[in-house]
MIBADO-159119 format. One record per residue (C-alpha): residue in three letters; x, y, z. Coordinates in steps of 0.05 Angstrom, whole numbers, padded with zeros to 5 digits, always signed. Last residue first. Example, Ala and Ser with C-alpha at 12.3 -4.5 7.8 and 13.67 -1.06 7.14 Angstrom:
BEGIN
SER+00273-00021+00143ALA+00246-00090+00156
//
This chain:
BEGIN
UNK-00620-01419-01436UNK-00644-01344-01441UNK-00572-01319-01434UNK-00549-01367-01487UNK-00604-01343-01535UNK-00588-01269-01520UNK-00515-01281-01536UNK-00531-01318-01600UNK-00578-01260-01621UNK-00521-01209-01603UNK-00478-01236-01658UNK-00410-01261-01636UNK-00351-01226-01674UNK-00369-01160-01644UNK-00407-01104-01675UNK-00472-01107-01636UNK-00471-01091-01565UNK-00511-01136-01513UNK-00545-01099-01457UNK-00608-01092-01502UNK-00629-01164-01486UNK-00630-01148-01412UNK-00649-01208-01369UNK-00609-01213-01307UNK-00606-01280-01277UNK-00547-01266-01228UNK-00493-01314-01253UNK-00523-01326-01322UNK-00539-01253-01335UNK-00472-01233-01305UNK-00434-01279-01348UNK-00469-01254-01414UNK-00449-01184-01396UNK-00375-01205-01385UNK-00382-01242-01452UNK-00414-01177-01486UNK-00356-01130-01455UNK-00305-01177-01484UNK-00337-01184-01552UNK-00343-01105-01556UNK-00269-01097-01534UNK-00247-01146-01588UNK-00284-01112-01642UNK-00258-01048-01617UNK-00184-01067-01620UNK-00196-01101-01690UNK-00224-01037-01717UNK-00165-00998-01691UNK-00117-01046-01724UNK-00157-01049-01790UNK-00160-00970-01795UNK-00232-00950-01789UNK-00296-00950-01831UNK-00351-00936-01782UNK-00404-00987-01763UNK-00368-01011-01699UNK-00352-00938-01682UNK-00425-00925-01670UNK-00440-00987-01628UNK-00377-00975-01584UNK-00397-00901-01574UNK-00469-00915-01559UNK-00450-00972-01507UNK-00401-00929-01473UNK-00446-00870-01466UNK-00504-00911-01446UNK-00462-00950-01393UNK-00433-00886-01362UNK-00505-00853-01359UNK-00530-00919-01324UNK-00475-00915-01273UNK-00489-00840-01263UNK-00558-00855-01237UNK-00598-00912-01263UNK-00671-00886-01268UNK-00663-00810-01268UNK-00597-00812-01305UNK-00626-00858-01360UNK-00685-00811-01363UNK-00636-00751-01375UNK-00599-00793-01424UNK-00664-00806-01464UNK-00683-00732-01463UNK-00616-00707-01481UNK-00606-00747-01546UNK-00656-00802-01568UNK-00601-00845-01590UNK-00534-00823-01566UNK-00486-00818-01627UNK-00494-00738-01624UNK-00448-00734-01565UNK-00442-00660-01557UNK-00519-00651-01546UNK-00520-00705-01498UNK-00462-00677-01458UNK-00499-00611-01450UNK-00559-00645-01425UNK-00519-00687-01376UNK-00487-00622-01349UNK-00555-00594-01335UNK-00572-00658-01292UNK-00506-00658-01259UNK-00514-00588-01231UNK-00493-00513-01244UNK-00462-00526-01312UNK-00393-00488-01312UNK-00340-00541-01309UNK-00369-00599-01344UNK-00401-00554-01396UNK-00337-00515-01405UNK-00300-00584-01419UNK-00351-00600-01471UNK-00344-00533-01506UNK-00268-00539-01505UNK-00265-00608-01537UNK-00245-00667-01495UNK-00171-00683-01500UNK-00164-00678-01423UNK-00101-00660-01387UNK-00125-00601-01344UNK-00196-00632-01349UNK-00182-00679-01289UNK-00154-00626-01244UNK-00207-00575-01259UNK-00260-00626-01242UNK-00225-00641-01178UNK-00226-00568-01160UNK-00305-00566-01175UNK-00314-00619-01120UNK-00391-00603-01110UNK-00410-00677-01092UNK-00448-00689-01154UNK-00398-00646-01196UNK-00347-00698-01174UNK-00385-00754-01201UNK-00401-00717-01266UNK-00325-00701-01274UNK-00312-00779-01263UNK-00365-00792-01316UNK-00336-00748-01366UNK-00263-00773-01354UNK-00289-00844-01363UNK-00317-00822-01432UNK-00247-00795-01447UNK-00219-00866-01453UNK-00267-00882-01511UNK-00252-00814-01540UNK-00179-00828-01548UNK-00196-00894-01581UNK-00244-00861-01630UNK-00193-00806-01645UNK-00135-00859-01665UNK-00142-00851-01740UNK-00155-00775-01736UNK-00093-00768-01691UNK-00052-00810-01738UNK-00068-00766-01798UNK-00056-00701-01760UNK+00013-00721-01737UNK+00022-00751-01667UNK+00067-00720-01611UNK+00009-00682-01582UNK-00038-00745-01577UNK+00014-00782-01542UNK+00030-00729-01489UNK-00045-00721-01476UNK-00052-00797-01469UNK+00003-00798-01418UNK-00022-00739-01378UNK-00092-00774-01381UNK-00066-00836-01353UNK-00039-00798-01291UNK-00105-00765-01283UNK-00140-00833-01284UNK-00096-00857-01227UNK-00112-00795-01188UNK-00187-00795-01201UNK-00190-00868-01176UNK-00152-00849-01116UNK-00082-00867-01103UNK-00044-00903-01046UNK+00028-00885-01046UNK+00081-00928-01081UNK+00144-00911-01044UNK+00167-00980-01019UNK+00237-00971-01043UNK+00234-01028-01094UNK+00163-01008-01117UNK+00185-00935-01133UNK+00245-00962-01172UNK+00201-01011-01210UNK+00154-00954-01230UNK+00210-00911-01253UNK+00239-00966-01294UNK+00172-00982-01325UNK+00159-00909-01341UNK+00228-00901-01374UNK+00218-00961-01416UNK+00151-00936-01440UNK+00178-00867-01456UNK+00234-00899-01500UNK+00186-00944-01534UNK+00139-00883-01547UNK+00195-00844-01575UNK+00215-00897-01624UNK+00141-00902-01647UNK+00140-00830-01655UNK+00198-00830-01704UNK+00161-00884-01746UNK+00100-00845-01746UNK+00128-00777-01769UNK+00124-00727-01714UNK+00069-00677-01696UNK+00029-00623-01729UNK+00009-00558-01693UNK-00061-00529-01686UNK-00088-00581-01638UNK-00164-00588-01638UNK-00196-00619-01578UNK-00242-00679-01590
//
């Protein structure tokens, strides 16, 4: 993640600022809806707006709180990485710059997403930055060749969730990730049952439901 030299506010004061900002955003949204001024937005545009809010929040946090929430911020930034790769695939460098303007990704990773000449070379640089990916660049390149950017996105997400599930986290952060893993696993099980897709490795360990139970339910 991007390093910020300055410290932020005490946590209690930050919570008060977040409440005020949330109320202002909700009021602004309701005002736009009442006047029929909500424009159609692209995936990238919606994500850019979220990144602005995350950048603001990250900058307000003190160092201890940033360290606590880094796994959550990185979770959201995985989507930024994939959106940048999709734009690189269609040679839209201006969209990449726009997305990274508010990104919390480390400078070297942002440079790779901007400067690498094609998607494959960018994926190699990403694999070197995300040390949690089993097999590194070779595996991620193979996943891209077989499953495209959707496969890359799934690999990044699974490796991150599996990694943080084994880390010592604040109880609230740990509970968030456990719930997220359970949610993704149940959706995966539904897809297996609905479309008879059999992929035992699709279930992520670390939730409250053991992957072996999910695999048995899928097989039955």
